[in-house]
C-alpha positions in Angstrom: -16.1 -19.8 10.8 -19.2 -17.6 10.9 -19.4 -14.0 9.7 -19.7 -11.3 12.3 -22.6 -8.9 11.7 -21.2 -5.5 12.7 -17.8 -4.4 13.8 -17.1 -0.9 15.2 -13.7 0.6 14.9 -12.8 3.7 17.1 -10.1 5.7 15.4 -9.7 6.3 11.7 -5.9 6.8 11.7 -3.5 4.4 10.1 -4.2 1.5 12.3 -8.0 1.9 12.3 -8.2 2.4 8.6 -5.9 -0.7 8.0 -8.1 -2.8 10.3 -11.2 -1.7 8.5 -9.6 -2.5 5.1 -8.5 -5.9 6.3 -12.1 -6.7 7.5 -13.5 -5.7 4.2 -10.9 -7.6 2.2 -11.3 -10.7 4.3 -15.1 -10.5 4.3 -15.3 -11.1 8.0 -18.4 -9.0 8.7 -21.4 -7.5 7.0 -21.0 -4.0 8.3 -18.1 -1.9 9.6 -18.5 1.4 11.3 -15.3 3.5 11.2 -15.6 6.1 14.0 -13.5 9.2 14.4 -14.2 12.4 16.2 -13.3 14.2 13.0 -16.0 13.0 10.6 -14.1 14.1 7.5 -11.2 11.8 8.5 -13.5 8.8 8.8 -15.2 9.7 5.5 -11.9 10.0 3.6 -10.8 6.6 4.8 -14.1 5.0 4.0 -14.1 6.5 0.5 -10.7 4.9 -0.1 -11.8 1.5 1.3 -15.1 1.6 -0.7 -13.1 1.5 -3.9 -12.5 -2.2 -3.2 -16.1 -3.0 -2.2 -17.5 -3.5 -5.7 -15.2 -6.6 -6.0 -16.8 -8.0 -2.8 -20.4 -8.7 -1.9 -22.6 -7.9 1.0 -20.3 -5.4 2.7 -21.2 -2.0 4.1 -18.7 0.5 5.6 -20.0 3.5 7.4 -18.1 6.6 8.5 -19.2 8.2 11.7 -18.5 10.7 14.5 -21.5 9.6 16.6 -21.1 7.0 19.3 -24.7 5.9 18.7 -23.6 4.4 15.4 -21.5 1.9 17.3 -24.5 0.6 19.2 -25.3 -3.1 18.6 -21.8 -3.8 17.3 -20.7 -7.4 17.9 -17.1 -6.3 18.3 -15.6 -2.8 19.0 -11.9 -2.3 18.2 -10.2 0.7 19.8 -7.3 2.0 17.8 -7.4 5.6 18.9 -4.2 6.8 20.5 -3.1 9.9 22.3 -2.0 13.1 20.5 1.8 13.5 20.7 
């Protein structure tokens, strides 16, 4: 199975962060963009996930609140839900 180059995840809540973490741990891609409209939320989740990256190789995870950062993603996963 080949490695995907870039995966974009929209929504840095529990589901989005868990999907990003799984992608990192499984090594299924080279780059993950974790998008959330609240940049600090995406940054916090990325910082937590980055703690495991030194054990892995060739993995980049990027927090973002700019849709442009999702451009050229091979796959985009939407995990954002409504506000209750």
